[in-house]
SEKOL-389910 format. One record per residue: chain; x, y, z of N, C-alpha, C, O in turn. Coordinates in steps of 0.2 Angstrom, whole numbers, padded with zeros to 4 digits. Example, Ala and Ser with C-alpha at 12.3 -4.5 7.8 and 13.67 -1.06 7.14 Angstrom:
<node chain="A" n_X="0066" n_Y="-0028" n_Z="0039" ca_X="0062" ca_Y="-0022" ca_Z="0039" c_X="0066" c_Y="-0016" c_Z="0039" o_X="0071" o_Y="-0017" o_Z="0042"/>
<node chain="A" n_X="0064" n_Y="-0011" n_Z="0035" ca_X="0068" ca_Y="-0005" ca_Z="0036" c_X="0064" c_Y="0000" c_Z="0039" o_X="0067" o_Y="0006" o_Z="0040"/>
% end
This chain:
<node chain="A" n_X="0394" n_Y="0510" n_Z="0551" ca_X="0391" ca_Y="0516" ca_Z="0543" c_X="0386" c_Y="0521" c_Z="0544" o_X="0383" o_Y="0524" o_Z="0539"/>
<node chain="A" n_X="0386" n_Y="0522" n_Z="0555" ca_X="0385" ca_Y="0527" ca_Z="0556" c_X="0389" c_Y="0532" c_Z="0557" o_X="0386" o_Y="0537" o_Z="0557"/>
<node chain="A" n_X="0394" n_Y="0533" n_Z="0558" ca_X="0401" ca_Y="0535" ca_Z="0555" c_X="0398" c_Y="0541" c_Z="0549" o_X="0397" o_Y="0547" o_Z="0549"/>
<node chain="A" n_X="0399" n_Y="0535" n_Z="0542" ca_X="0397" ca_Y="0536" ca_Z="0538" c_X="0389" c_Y="0540" c_Z="0537" o_X="0389" o_Y="0546" o_Z="0535"/>
<node chain="A" n_X="0385" n_Y="0538" n_Z="0537" ca_X="0380" ca_Y="0542" ca_Z="0537" c_X="0379" c_Y="0549" c_Z="0542" o_X="0375" o_Y="0554" o_Z="0541"/>
<node chain="A" n_X="0382" n_Y="0549" n_Z="0547" ca_X="0382" ca_Y="0556" ca_Z="0553" c_X="0386" c_Y="0560" c_Z="0549" o_X="0384" o_Y="0565" o_Z="0549"/>
<node chain="A" n_X="0392" n_Y="0557" n_Z="0545" ca_X="0398" ca_Y="0563" ca_Z="0544" c_X="0399" c_Y="0564" c_Z="0537" o_X="0401" o_Y="0569" o_Z="0534"/>
<node chain="A" n_X="0398" n_Y="0557" n_Z="0535" ca_X="0403" ca_Y="0558" ca_Z="0529" c_X="0398" c_Y="0558" c_Z="0524" o_X="0400" o_Y="0560" o_Z="0518"/>
<node chain="A" n_X="0391" n_Y="0555" n_Z="0525" ca_X="0386" ca_Y="0557" ca_Z="0520" c_X="0386" c_Y="0565" c_Z="0518" o_X="0388" o_Y="0568" o_Z="0513"/>
<node chain="A" n_X="0385" n_Y="0566" n_Z="0523" ca_X="0380" ca_Y="0574" ca_Z="0525" c_X="0387" c_Y="0577" c_Z="0519" o_X="0385" o_Y="0580" o_Z="0514"/>
<node chain="A" n_X="0394" n_Y="0577" n_Z="0520" ca_X="0398" ca_Y="0579" ca_Z="0520" c_X="0398" c_Y="0579" c_Z="0512" o_X="0398" o_Y="0584" o_Z="0509"/>
<node chain="A" n_X="0399" n_Y="0573" n_Z="0508" ca_X="0398" ca_Y="0572" ca_Z="0502" c_X="0392" c_Y="0573" c_Z="0500" o_X="0390" o_Y="0570" o_Z="0495"/>
<node chain="A" n_X="0388" n_Y="0576" n_Z="0501" ca_X="0381" ca_Y="0580" ca_Z="0498" c_X="0383" c_Y="0586" c_Z="0497" o_X="0379" o_Y="0590" o_Z="0494"/>
<node chain="A" n_X="0387" n_Y="0587" n_Z="0498" ca_X="0392" ca_Y="0598" ca_Z="0496" c_X="0393" c_Y="0596" c_Z="0492" o_X="0393" o_Y="0601" o_Z="0488"/>
<node chain="A" n_X="0396" n_Y="0590" n_Z="0490" ca_X="0401" ca_Y="0590" ca_Z="0484" c_X="0395" c_Y="0591" c_Z="0476" o_X="0392" o_Y="0586" o_Z="0474"/>
<node chain="A" n_X="0395" n_Y="0596" n_Z="0475" ca_X="0394" ca_Y="0594" ca_Z="0468" c_X="0391" c_Y="0588" c_Z="0462" o_X="0394" o_Y="0586" o_Z="0457"/>
<node chain="A" n_X="0387" n_Y="0587" n_Z="0463" ca_X="0390" ca_Y="0579" ca_Z="0454" c_X="0383" c_Y="0576" c_Z="0454" o_X="0380" o_Y="0574" o_Z="0459"/>
<node chain="A" n_X="0382" n_Y="0576" n_Z="0447" ca_X="0375" ca_Y="0573" ca_Z="0446" c_X="0376" c_Y="0564" c_Z="0446" o_X="0373" o_Y="0560" o_Z="0442"/>
<node chain="A" n_X="0380" n_Y="0563" n_Z="0452" ca_X="0381" ca_Y="0555" ca_Z="0453" c_X="0373" c_Y="0554" c_Z="0459" o_X="0371" o_Y="0557" o_Z="0463"/>
<node chain="A" n_X="0371" n_Y="0548" n_Z="0457" ca_X="0368" ca_Y="0547" ca_Z="0462" c_X="0370" c_Y="0542" c_Z="0471" o_X="0367" o_Y="0540" o_Z="0476"/>
<node chain="A" n_X="0378" n_Y="0541" n_Z="0466" ca_X="0380" ca_Y="0536" ca_Z="0473" c_X="0380" c_Y="0537" c_Z="0477" o_X="0377" o_Y="0532" o_Z="0479"/>
<node chain="A" n_X="0381" n_Y="0540" n_Z="0481" ca_X="0375" ca_Y="0543" ca_Z="0489" c_X="0371" c_Y="0540" c_Z="0492" o_X="0371" o_Y="0539" o_Z="0498"/>
<node chain="A" n_X="0365" n_Y="0540" n_Z="0486" ca_X="0356" ca_Y="0538" ca_Z="0488" c_X="0360" c_Y="0530" c_Z="0487" o_X="0360" o_Y="0525" o_Z="0491"/>
<node chain="A" n_X="0365" n_Y="0530" n_Z="0479" ca_X="0367" ca_Y="0521" ca_Z="0479" c_X="0370" c_Y="0516" c_Z="0486" o_X="0369" o_Y="0510" o_Z="0488"/>
<node chain="A" n_X="0374" n_Y="0523" n_Z="0490" ca_X="0380" ca_Y="0518" ca_Z="0496" c_X="0374" c_Y="0517" c_Z="0501" o_X="0375" o_Y="0512" o_Z="0504"/>
<node chain="A" n_X="0367" n_Y="0523" n_Z="0501" ca_X="0361" ca_Y="0524" ca_Z="0508" c_X="0357" c_Y="0517" c_Z="0509" o_X="0353" o_Y="0514" o_Z="0513"/>
<node chain="A" n_X="0358" n_Y="0515" n_Z="0500" ca_X="0353" ca_Y="0508" ca_Z="0499" c_X="0358" c_Y="0499" c_Z="0503" o_X="0357" o_Y="0494" o_Z="0505"/>
<node chain="A" n_X="0363" n_Y="0502" n_Z="0501" ca_X="0365" ca_Y="0497" ca_Z="0502" c_X="0366" c_Y="0497" c_Z="0509" o_X="0363" o_Y="0492" o_Z="0512"/>
<node chain="A" n_X="0369" n_Y="0501" n_Z="0512" ca_X="0366" ca_Y="0502" ca_Z="0521" c_X="0360" c_Y="0497" c_Z="0524" o_X="0361" o_Y="0493" o_Z="0528"/>
<node chain="A" n_X="0355" n_Y="0500" n_Z="0520" ca_X="0349" ca_Y="0494" ca_Z="0521" c_X="0352" c_Y="0488" c_Z="0520" o_X="0355" o_Y="0486" o_Z="0525"/>
<node chain="A" n_X="0352" n_Y="0484" n_Z="0516" ca_X="0357" ca_Y="0479" ca_Z="0513" c_X="0360" c_Y="0475" c_Z="0519" o_X="0358" o_Y="0470" o_Z="0521"/>
<node chain="A" n_X="0365" n_Y="0477" n_Z="0522" ca_X="0368" ca_Y="0476" ca_Z="0524" c_X="0368" c_Y="0474" c_Z="0529" o_X="0370" o_Y="0468" o_Z="0531"/>
<node chain="A" n_X="0363" n_Y="0482" n_Z="0533" ca_X="0359" ca_Y="0478" ca_Z="0538" c_X="0354" c_Y="0473" c_Z="0540" o_X="0354" o_Y="0469" o_Z="0545"/>
<node chain="A" n_X="0349" n_Y="0473" n_Z="0533" ca_X="0345" ca_Y="0465" ca_Z="0536" c_X="0351" c_Y="0460" c_Z="0534" o_X="0351" o_Y="0456" o_Z="0539"/>
<node chain="A" n_X="0355" n_Y="0459" n_Z="0530" ca_X="0361" ca_Y="0454" ca_Z="0529" c_X="0363" c_Y="0453" c_Z="0539" o_X="0363" o_Y="0448" o_Z="0543"/>
<node chain="A" n_X="0363" n_Y="0457" n_Z="0540" ca_X="0367" ca_Y="0457" ca_Z="0546" c_X="0362" c_Y="0455" c_Z="0552" o_X="0364" o_Y="0451" o_Z="0557"/>
<node chain="A" n_X="0356" n_Y="0457" n_Z="0552" ca_X="0349" ca_Y="0454" ca_Z="0555" c_X="0349" c_Y="0447" c_Z="0553" o_X="0350" o_Y="0443" o_Z="0557"/>
<node chain="A" n_X="0348" n_Y="0446" n_Z="0547" ca_X="0350" ca_Y="0439" ca_Z="0548" c_X="0353" c_Y="0433" c_Z="0551" o_X="0351" o_Y="0428" o_Z="0553"/>
<node chain="A" n_X="0361" n_Y="0435" n_Z="0551" ca_X="0364" ca_Y="0432" ca_Z="0554" c_X="0365" c_Y="0434" c_Z="0560" o_X="0369" o_Y="0430" o_Z="0563"/>
<node chain="A" n_X="0362" n_Y="0438" n_Z="0563" ca_X="0359" ca_Y="0437" ca_Z="0571" c_X="0354" c_Y="0432" c_Z="0571" o_X="0353" o_Y="0433" o_Z="0577"/>
<node chain="A" n_X="0350" n_Y="0428" n_Z="0569" ca_X="0345" ca_Y="0426" ca_Z="0567" c_X="0346" c_Y="0418" c_Z="0566" o_X="0344" o_Y="0412" o_Z="0568"/>
<node chain="A" n_X="0352" n_Y="0420" n_Z="0563" ca_X="0358" ca_Y="0411" ca_Z="0564" c_X="0358" c_Y="0413" c_Z="0569" o_X="0353" o_Y="0413" o_Z="0571"/>
<node chain="A" n_X="0363" n_Y="0415" n_Z="0572" ca_X="0363" ca_Y="0414" ca_Z="0578" c_X="0360" c_Y="0411" c_Z="0581" o_X="0359" o_Y="0405" o_Z="0582"/>
<node chain="A" n_X="0357" n_Y="0417" n_Z="0582" ca_X="0352" ca_Y="0411" ca_Z="0589" c_X="0347" c_Y="0407" c_Z="0586" o_X="0342" o_Y="0405" o_Z="0588"/>
<node chain="A" n_X="0349" n_Y="0407" n_Z="0581" ca_X="0344" ca_Y="0399" ca_Z="0580" c_X="0348" c_Y="0395" c_Z="0581" o_X="0346" o_Y="0390" o_Z="0582"/>
<node chain="A" n_X="0354" n_Y="0395" n_Z="0580" ca_X="0360" ca_Y="0391" ca_Z="0580" c_X="0360" c_Y="0387" c_Z="0576" o_X="0361" o_Y="0381" o_Z="0577"/>
<node chain="A" n_X="0358" n_Y="0390" n_Z="0569" ca_X="0358" ca_Y="0387" ca_Z="0564" c_X="0364" c_Y="0389" c_Z="0559" o_X="0365" o_Y="0394" o_Z="0555"/>
<node chain="A" n_X="0368" n_Y="0383" n_Z="0559" ca_X="0372" ca_Y="0386" ca_Z="0554" c_X="0372" c_Y="0384" c_Z="0550" o_X="0377" o_Y="0387" o_Z="0548"/>
<node chain="A" n_X="0369" n_Y="0379" n_Z="0544" ca_X="0369" ca_Y="0381" ca_Z="0537" c_X="0368" c_Y="0387" c_Z="0536" o_X="0372" o_Y="0392" o_Z="0533"/>
<node chain="A" n_X="0361" n_Y="0388" n_Z="0541" ca_X="0357" ca_Y="0398" ca_Z="0536" c_X="0363" c_Y="0403" c_Z="0540" o_X="0362" o_Y="0409" o_Z="0540"/>
<node chain="A" n_X="0369" n_Y="0400" n_Z="0544" ca_X="0373" ca_Y="0408" ca_Z="0545" c_X="0377" c_Y="0408" c_Z="0538" o_X="0377" o_Y="0413" o_Z="0534"/>
<node chain="A" n_X="0382" n_Y="0400" n_Z="0537" ca_X="0383" ca_Y="0399" ca_Z="0531" c_X="0382" c_Y="0403" c_Z="0525" o_X="0385" o_Y="0408" o_Z="0522"/>
<node chain="A" n_X="0374" n_Y="0401" n_Z="0524" ca_X="0372" ca_Y="0407" ca_Z="0519" c_X="0371" c_Y="0414" c_Z="0521" o_X="0375" o_Y="0417" o_Z="0518"/>
<node chain="A" n_X="0368" n_Y="0417" n_Z="0524" ca_X="0368" ca_Y="0422" ca_Z="0524" c_X="0377" c_Y="0426" c_Z="0529" o_X="0380" o_Y="0431" o_Z="0529"/>
<node chain="A" n_X="0379" n_Y="0423" n_Z="0531" ca_X="0387" ca_Y="0425" ca_Z="0531" c_X="0389" c_Y="0427" c_Z="0523" o_X="0389" o_Y="0433" o_Z="0522"/>
<node chain="A" n_X="0390" n_Y="0421" n_Z="0519" ca_X="0393" ca_Y="0424" ca_Z="0510" c_X="0389" c_Y="0427" c_Z="0509" o_X="0392" o_Y="0432" o_Z="0505"/>
<node chain="A" n_X="0383" n_Y="0428" n_Z="0510" ca_X="0379" ca_Y="0433" ca_Z="0506" c_X="0381" c_Y="0442" c_Z="0511" o_X="0379" o_Y="0448" o_Z="0509"/>
<node chain="A" n_X="0383" n_Y="0441" n_Z="0516" ca_X="0383" ca_Y="0446" ca_Z="0520" c_X="0391" c_Y="0450" c_Z="0518" o_X="0392" o_Y="0456" o_Z="0517"/>
<node chain="A" n_X="0394" n_Y="0443" n_Z="0518" ca_X="0401" ca_Y="0446" ca_Z="0515" c_X="0402" c_Y="0451" c_Z="0507" o_X="0403" o_Y="0456" o_Z="0505"/>
<node chain="A" n_X="0400" n_Y="0445" n_Z="0505" ca_X="0396" ca_Y="0446" ca_Z="0496" c_X="0395" c_Y="0457" c_Z="0496" o_X="0399" o_Y="0461" o_Z="0496"/>
<node chain="A" n_X="0390" n_Y="0458" n_Z="0496" ca_X="0385" ca_Y="0465" ca_Z="0499" c_X="0393" c_Y="0469" c_Z="0503" o_X="0394" o_Y="0475" o_Z="0501"/>
<node chain="A" n_X="0397" n_Y="0466" n_Z="0507" ca_X="0401" ca_Y="0473" ca_Z="0512" c_X="0405" c_Y="0471" c_Z="0507" o_X="0403" o_Y="0475" o_Z="0503"/>
<node chain="A" n_X="0409" n_Y="0467" n_Z="0504" ca_X="0416" ca_Y="0467" ca_Z="0495" c_X="0412" c_Y="0476" c_Z="0493" o_X="0414" o_Y="0482" o_Z="0493"/>
<node chain="A" n_X="0408" n_Y="0474" n_Z="0491" ca_X="0404" ca_Y="0479" ca_Z="0484" c_X="0403" c_Y="0485" c_Z="0486" o_X="0402" o_Y="0490" o_Z="0483"/>
<node chain="A" n_X="0402" n_Y="0485" n_Z="0493" ca_X="0397" ca_Y="0492" ca_Z="0498" c_X="0405" c_Y="0495" c_Z="0496" o_X="0405" o_Y="0501" o_Z="0494"/>
<node chain="A" n_X="0411" n_Y="0490" n_Z="0499" ca_X="0418" ca_Y="0491" ca_Z="0501" c_X="0420" c_Y="0499" c_Z="0492" o_X="0419" o_Y="0505" o_Z="0491"/>
<node chain="A" n_X="0421" n_Y="0494" n_Z="0490" ca_X="0422" ca_Y="0496" ca_Z="0484" c_X="0419" c_Y="0504" c_Z="0480" o_X="0421" o_Y="0509" o_Z="0478"/>
<node chain="A" n_X="0413" n_Y="0500" n_Z="0481" ca_X="0407" ca_Y="0508" ca_Z="0479" c_X="0408" c_Y="0517" c_Z="0482" o_X="0408" o_Y="0522" o_Z="0479"/>
<node chain="A" n_X="0409" n_Y="0514" n_Z="0490" ca_X="0411" ca_Y="0521" ca_Z="0495" c_X="0420" c_Y="0521" c_Z="0495" o_X="0423" o_Y="0525" o_Z="0498"/>
<node chain="A" n_X="0423" n_Y="0517" n_Z="0491" ca_X="0428" ca_Y="0518" ca_Z="0488" c_X="0429" c_Y="0523" c_Z="0483" o_X="0432" o_Y="0529" o_Z="0485"/>
<node chain="A" n_X="0427" n_Y="0521" n_Z="0476" ca_X="0423" ca_Y="0526" ca_Z="0470" c_X="0423" c_Y="0532" c_Z="0473" o_X="0426" o_Y="0537" o_Z="0471"/>
<node chain="A" n_X="0418" n_Y="0531" n_Z="0479" ca_X="0415" ca_Y="0538" ca_Z="0481" c_X="0419" c_Y="0544" c_Z="0484" o_X="0420" o_Y="0550" o_Z="0483"/>
<node chain="A" n_X="0420" n_Y="0537" n_Z="0487" ca_X="0425" ca_Y="0543" ca_Z="0491" c_X="0434" c_Y="0547" c_Z="0485" o_X="0437" o_Y="0552" o_Z="0485"/>
<node chain="A" n_X="0434" n_Y="0541" n_Z="0482" ca_X="0441" ca_Y="0544" ca_Z="0480" c_X="0439" c_Y="0549" c_Z="0476" o_X="0443" o_Y="0553" o_Z="0474"/>
<node chain="A" n_X="0433" n_Y="0549" n_Z="0473" ca_X="0429" ca_Y="0557" ca_Z="0467" c_X="0427" c_Y="0562" c_Z="0471" o_X="0426" o_Y="0567" o_Z="0468"/>
<node chain="A" n_X="0425" n_Y="0563" n_Z="0478" ca_X="0426" ca_Y="0567" ca_Z="0484" c_X="0432" c_Y="0569" c_Z="0486" o_X="0433" o_Y="0573" o_Z="0490"/>
<node chain="A" n_X="0436" n_Y="0566" n_Z="0483" ca_X="0445" ca_Y="0570" ca_Z="0485" c_X="0446" c_Y="0575" c_Z="0480" o_X="0448" o_Y="0581" o_Z="0480"/>
<node chain="A" n_X="0443" n_Y="0570" n_Z="0475" ca_X="0445" ca_Y="0575" ca_Z="0468" c_X="0443" c_Y="0580" c_Z="0469" o_X="0447" o_Y="0585" o_Z="0470"/>
<node chain="A" n_X="0434" n_Y="0581" n_Z="0470" ca_X="0431" ca_Y="0587" ca_Z="0471" c_X="0430" c_Y="0594" c_Z="0475" o_X="0427" o_Y="0599" o_Z="0474"/>
<node chain="A" n_X="0435" n_Y="0590" n_Z="0483" ca_X="0433" ca_Y="0595" ca_Z="0489" c_X="0441" c_Y="0597" c_Z="0489" o_X="0447" o_Y="0595" o_Z="0487"/>
<node chain="A" n_X="0437" n_Y="0606" n_Z="0492" ca_X="0443" ca_Y="0607" ca_Z="0492" c_X="0444" c_Y="0609" c_Z="0500" o_X="0438" o_Y="0608" o_Z="0503"/>
<node chain="A" n_X="0450" n_Y="0611" n_Z="0503" ca_X="0449" ca_Y="0616" ca_Z="0511" c_X="0449" c_Y="0609" c_Z="0515" o_X="0451" o_Y="0603" o_Z="0515"/>
<node chain="A" n_X="0445" n_Y="0614" n_Z="0520" ca_X="0442" ca_Y="0613" ca_Z="0526" c_X="0441" c_Y="0602" c_Z="0524" o_X="0444" o_Y="0597" o_Z="0524"/>
<node chain="A" n_X="0434" n_Y="0603" n_Z="0520" ca_X="0430" ca_Y="0595" ca_Z="0516" c_X="0435" c_Y="0594" c_Z="0515" o_X="0436" o_Y="0593" o_Z="0521"/>
<node chain="A" n_X="0441" n_Y="0593" n_Z="0513" ca_X="0441" ca_Y="0588" ca_Z="0512" c_X="0450" c_Y="0584" c_Z="0516" o_X="0453" o_Y="0579" o_Z="0516"/>
<node chain="A" n_X="0454" n_Y="0591" n_Z="0519" ca_X="0456" ca_Y="0590" ca_Z="0525" c_X="0454" c_Y="0584" c_Z="0532" o_X="0457" o_Y="0581" o_Z="0536"/>
<node chain="A" n_X="0446" n_Y="0585" n_Z="0530" ca_X="0441" ca_Y="0578" ca_Z="0534" c_X="0439" c_Y="0574" c_Z="0532" o_X="0436" o_Y="0570" o_Z="0535"/>
<node chain="A" n_X="0438" n_Y="0573" n_Z="0525" ca_X="0439" ca_Y="0568" ca_Z="0523" c_X="0445" c_Y="0563" c_Z="0522" o_X="0444" o_Y="0557" o_Z="0524"/>
<node chain="A" n_X="0449" n_Y="0565" n_Z="0520" ca_X="0458" ca_Y="0559" ca_Z="0522" c_X="0456" c_Y="0558" c_Z="0532" o_X="0455" o_Y="0553" o_Z="0534"/>
<node chain="A" n_X="0457" n_Y="0562" n_Z="0535" ca_X="0457" ca_Y="0562" ca_Z="0542" c_X="0451" c_Y="0552" c_Z="0539" o_X="0454" o_Y="0547" o_Z="0537"/>
<node chain="A" n_X="0446" n_Y="0553" n_Z="0539" ca_X="0440" ca_Y="0548" ca_Z="0535" c_X="0442" c_Y="0543" c_Z="0536" o_X="0442" o_Y="0537" o_Z="0538"/>
<node chain="A" n_X="0445" n_Y="0548" n_Z="0533" ca_X="0447" ca_Y="0540" ca_Z="0524" c_X="0452" c_Y="0538" c_Z="0529" o_X="0452" o_Y="0532" o_Z="0527"/>
<node chain="A" n_X="0458" n_Y="0537" n_Z="0535" ca_X="0461" ca_Y="0534" ca_Z="0538" c_X="0457" c_Y="0530" c_Z="0544" o_X="0460" o_Y="0527" o_Z="0548"/>
<node chain="A" n_X="0450" n_Y="0531" n_Z="0546" ca_X="0450" ca_Y="0527" ca_Z="0550" c_X="0450" c_Y="0522" c_Z="0551" o_X="0450" o_Y="0519" o_Z="0556"/>
% end
């Protein structure tokens, strides 16, 4: 998420767009961080039932987020030219 927030999002923010997609994926990152924290708390408490619940929620959030980011990246790839496009291609391969 740090690579996305420090490199990808600032790059995508330079692509002309009417879409609120970047703001949406930033919010999704916060949701994922909270879910990761809840999973960590469940592990530290050795609470299997809680972990099972928060793990399922985390997996669902990650799935939605990945699809959303893939859509955003596909749009950006169509909109970018030159060095920005090449950088997005390299990042997408990571």
